[in-house]
C-alpha positions as CSV (number, residue, x, y, z in Angstrom):
1,M,7.7,8.4,30.4
2,K,10.2,5.9,32.0
3,R,12.5,4.3,29.4
4,V,12.7,0.5,29.9
5,T,15.2,-2.0,28.6
6,R,13.5,-4.3,26.1
7,V,16.0,-7.2,25.8
8,T,13.7,-9.7,27.6
9,L,10.7,-8.7,25.6
10,V,12.6,-8.9,22.3
11,S,14.0,-12.3,23.2
12,A,10.5,-13.6,24.0
13,V,9.2,-12.3,20.7
14,F,12.0,-14.0,18.8
15,A,11.3,-17.3,20.5
16,A,7.6,-17.1,19.8
17,V,7.8,-15.8,16.2
18,A,10.7,-17.9,15.0
19,G,9.0,-20.9,16.4
20,L,6.1,-20.4,14.1
21,G,8.2,-20.5,10.9
22,L,9.0,-23.6,8.9
23,E,12.3,-24.6,7.4
24,G,12.7,-22.9,4.1
25,A,9.9,-20.5,4.8
26,E,9.6,-17.1,6.5
27,G,7.9,-16.7,9.9
28,V,4.5,-15.4,10.8
29,P,4.2,-11.7,11.7
30,S,2.9,-10.9,15.1
31,L,1.3,-7.7,16.6
32,K,0.9,-6.9,20.3
33,L,-0.7,-3.9,22.0
34,S,-0.6,-3.4,25.8
35,D,-1.3,-0.6,28.3
36,G,0.1,-2.6,31.1
37,S,-3.3,-4.0,32.3
38,T,-4.9,-5.0,29.0
39,T,-3.0,-6.9,26.3
40,V,-4.0,-7.9,22.8
41,E,-1.7,-10.3,20.8
42,I,-2.5,-11.2,17.2
43,S,-0.6,-13.4,14.7
44,D,-1.1,-13.0,11.0
45,G,-4.4,-14.7,10.0
46,G,-5.2,-15.5,13.6
47,Q,-8.1,-14.4,15.9
48,G,-8.5,-10.7,16.0
49,D,-6.7,-10.0,12.7
50,M,-9.0,-7.7,10.7
51,N,-6.8,-8.0,7.5
52,S,-7.2,-11.0,5.2
53,L,-3.9,-10.4,3.4
54,A,-1.0,-12.7,4.2
55,G,1.7,-10.6,5.7
56,A,-0.7,-7.9,7.0
57,I,-2.2,-7.6,10.5
58,T,-4.8,-5.1,11.4
59,F,-6.3,-4.4,14.9
60,I,-9.3,-2.1,15.5
61,G,-10.6,-1.7,19.0
62,S,-10.1,-0.2,22.5
63,I,-7.4,-1.1,25.1
64,G,-7.7,0.0,28.7
65,G,-7.4,3.8,28.8
66,F,-7.3,4.1,25.0
67,L,-10.7,4.5,23.4
68,L,-9.7,3.7,19.8
69,N,-6.7,2.0,18.2
70,V,-6.4,1.4,14.5
71,T,-3.1,-0.4,14.0
72,T,-1.7,-2.2,10.9
73,G,1.6,-4.1,10.6
74,L,2.9,-5.1,7.2
75,S,5.7,-7.6,6.3
76,V,6.5,-10.2,3.7
77,P,4.9,-10.7,1.1
78,V,3.0,-7.4,1.3
79,S,6.0,-5.4,2.2
80,G,9.6,-6.2,1.4
81,S,10.9,-9.6,0.5
82,A,12.5,-12.6,2.2
83,D,16.0,-11.4,1.4
84,A,15.3,-7.7,1.9
85,P,12.8,-7.4,4.8
86,H,10.6,-4.3,5.4
87,L,8.4,-4.0,8.5
88,D,5.9,-1.2,8.1
89,L,3.8,-0.2,11.2
90,H,0.9,2.3,11.0
91,S,-1.2,3.3,14.0
92,V,-3.8,5.8,15.2
93,N,-4.3,5.8,19.0
94,V,-6.9,7.9,20.9
95,A,-7.0,8.2,24.7
96,N,-10.2,8.3,26.7
97,V,-11.1,11.8,27.9
98,G,-10.7,10.5,31.5
99,G,-8.1,7.9,30.6
100,G,-4.9,7.8,28.8
101,G,-1.7,6.2,30.0
102,V,1.2,4.3,28.3
103,L,0.5,2.1,25.3
104,T,3.2,-0.2,23.9
105,I,2.9,-1.5,20.3
106,T,5.2,-4.4,19.2
107,F,5.4,-5.7,15.7
108,S,7.7,-8.5,14.8
109,D,8.6,-11.1,12.1
110,S,11.2,-13.8,11.7
111,F,13.2,-14.7,8.6
112,T,15.1,-17.8,7.5
113,S,16.5,-16.6,4.2
114,P,19.9,-15.0,3.9
115,L,19.9,-11.3,3.2
116,A,20.6,-10.2,-0.4
117,P,24.3,-9.4,-1.2
118,Y,23.5,-5.7,-1.6
119,V,22.1,-5.3,2.0
120,A,24.6,-3.4,4.2
121,G,22.4,-3.0,7.3
122,F,19.1,-1.7,8.4
123,I,17.3,1.7,8.6
124,S,14.7,2.6,11.1
125,A,12.4,5.6,10.7
126,I,9.3,7.1,12.3
127,G,7.1,10.1,11.6
128,G,3.8,11.3,13.0
129,T,1.9,13.8,15.0
130,V,0.6,14.1,18.6
131,T,-2.5,16.1,19.5
132,T,-3.0,16.9,23.2
133,G,-5.3,19.0,25.3
134,G,-2.5,20.6,27.1
135,G,-1.1,17.6,29.0
136,Q,2.3,16.2,28.2
137,A,2.7,13.3,25.7
138,Y,5.7,11.2,24.7
139,V,6.6,8.8,21.9
140,E,9.5,6.3,21.8
141,L,10.8,4.2,19.0
142,E,12.9,1.0,19.4
143,T,14.0,-1.5,16.8
144,Y,15.9,-4.7,17.3
145,L,17.5,-7.7,15.5
146,A,17.6,-11.0,17.4
147,T,19.3,-14.2,16.3
148,S,18.4,-16.2,19.5
149,P,16.5,-15.6,22.7
150,D,19.8,-14.5,24.3
151,N,21.1,-12.4,21.5
152,S,19.3,-9.2,20.5
153,Q,20.9,-6.0,19.2
154,S,19.4,-2.5,19.0
155,L,19.1,-1.2,15.4
156,G,17.8,2.3,16.4
157,E,16.2,4.2,19.2
158,G,14.5,7.6,19.3
159,Y,12.7,9.4,22.1
160,Y,10.3,12.3,21.3
161,G,8.6,14.8,23.7
162,P,7.3,16.1,25.9
163,F,4.6,17.4,23.6
164,S,1.9,19.8,24.9
165,G,0.8,21.8,21.9
166,V,-2.4,21.4,19.9
167,V,-0.6,19.5,17.1
168,S,3.0,18.4,17.4
169,P,4.9,16.7,14.6
170,F,7.8,14.3,15.4
171,G,10.1,12.0,13.5
172,G,13.6,10.6,13.1
173,T,15.8,8.2,11.1
174,Y,18.4,5.8,12.4
175,V,20.9,3.7,10.4
176,S,22.7,0.6,11.6
177,S,25.3,-1.6,9.9
178,I,24.4,-4.6,12.1
179,L,23.6,-7.8,10.1
180,P,22.4,-11.2,11.4
181,G,25.3,-13.6,11.8
182,T,23.1,-16.7,11.9
183,L,19.7,-17.9,10.7
184,P,16.9,-17.6,11.6
185,Y,16.7,-14.0,12.8
186,S,13.8,-11.7,13.9
187,L,13.2,-8.0,13.4
188,T,11.1,-6.1,15.9
189,E,9.6,-2.6,16.1
190,I,8.5,-1.3,19.5
191,I,6.6,2.0,19.7
192,T,5.7,3.3,23.2
193,V,3.1,6.1,23.3
194,S,2.3,8.0,26.5
195,L,-0.9,10.2,26.2
196,P,-2.9,12.2,28.7
197,G,-6.7,11.9,28.6
198,G,-8.3,13.1,25.4
199,A,-5.0,13.2,23.4
200,S,-4.2,11.2,20.3
201,A,-1.2,10.0,18.3
202,S,-0.8,9.0,14.7
203,F,2.5,7.5,13.3
204,N,4.1,5.4,10.6
205,A,7.2,3.4,11.6
206,D,9.5,1.5,9.3
207,L,12.3,-1.0,9.7
208,Q,13.9,-2.1,6.5
209,A,17.0,-3.5,4.8
210,L,19.5,-0.8,3.8
211,P,21.3,-1.2,0.4
212,E,25.0,-0.6,0.4
213,P,26.1,2.8,-1.0
214,M,27.3,1.3,-4.3
215,S,24.0,-0.4,-4.9
216,L,22.2,2.9,-4.2
217,L,24.5,4.6,-6.7
218,L,23.8,2.0,-9.4
219,V,20.1,2.3,-8.9
220,G,20.3,6.1,-9.1
221,T,22.5,5.8,-12.2
222,G,20.0,3.4,-13.8
223,L,17.1,5.8,-13.1
224,I,19.0,8.7,-14.7
225,G,19.8,6.5,-17.7
226,L,16.1,5.5,-18.1
227,G,15.2,9.2,-17.9
228,F,17.8,10.1,-20.6
229,L,16.5,7.4,-22.9
230,S,12.9,8.4,-22.4
231,R,13.8,12.0,-23.2
232,R,15.7,11.0,-26.4
233,R,12.7,8.8,-27.6
234,L,10.3,11.7,-26.9
235,Q,12.5,14.1,-28.9
236,R,12.7,11.6,-31.8
237,A,9.0,11.2,-31.8
238,R,8.5,14.9,-32.0
239,G,11.1,15.3,-34.7
């Protein structure tokens, strides 16, 4: 699968998604699936969205050489918060027996609120499986932060494959210390799946705010403390 620079795409997504937001409010998530000849674009609550929850978009249907696609993107308020965003993208994609090809799935949202003080960057992650009939399959993850149509930065990128086994698991995690310098900003996940005829892919991709190490330490210490107190109360109750 040929790797393509996505700067133009991310810039276009930023302009479209950020333009849907209102001052003092977050943007409207958007989901796009395309095999190069057939493209489906859905905004949260818009035509084609099978999910009635605000902050959640679900598409179910066929696209070109892909017989079945069940794709859900989650953002605020279902996932994460305005000051600690979390984009969560789930998808199952099945290629026609005589079809297949390259499917690109893009999920994006824009934010107008400053990040919480404890946020030190972003973490991108993907995990899933590919099932093939012997032909080669590939999966690519790209995540971006954009503060204007002319300013987008990569937060993480992973390339997996070729896969040719009956069931092939894949996954990766990428950490970035990049933070938005201005508001508003957009976050974008792009997953590219290349499947031969009859193959299928299933994955879960995340892009979320990353707490600074000290905040993680405090959270961990707090959980340990709660566990200690619970144990003492249980011992007293038994005594």
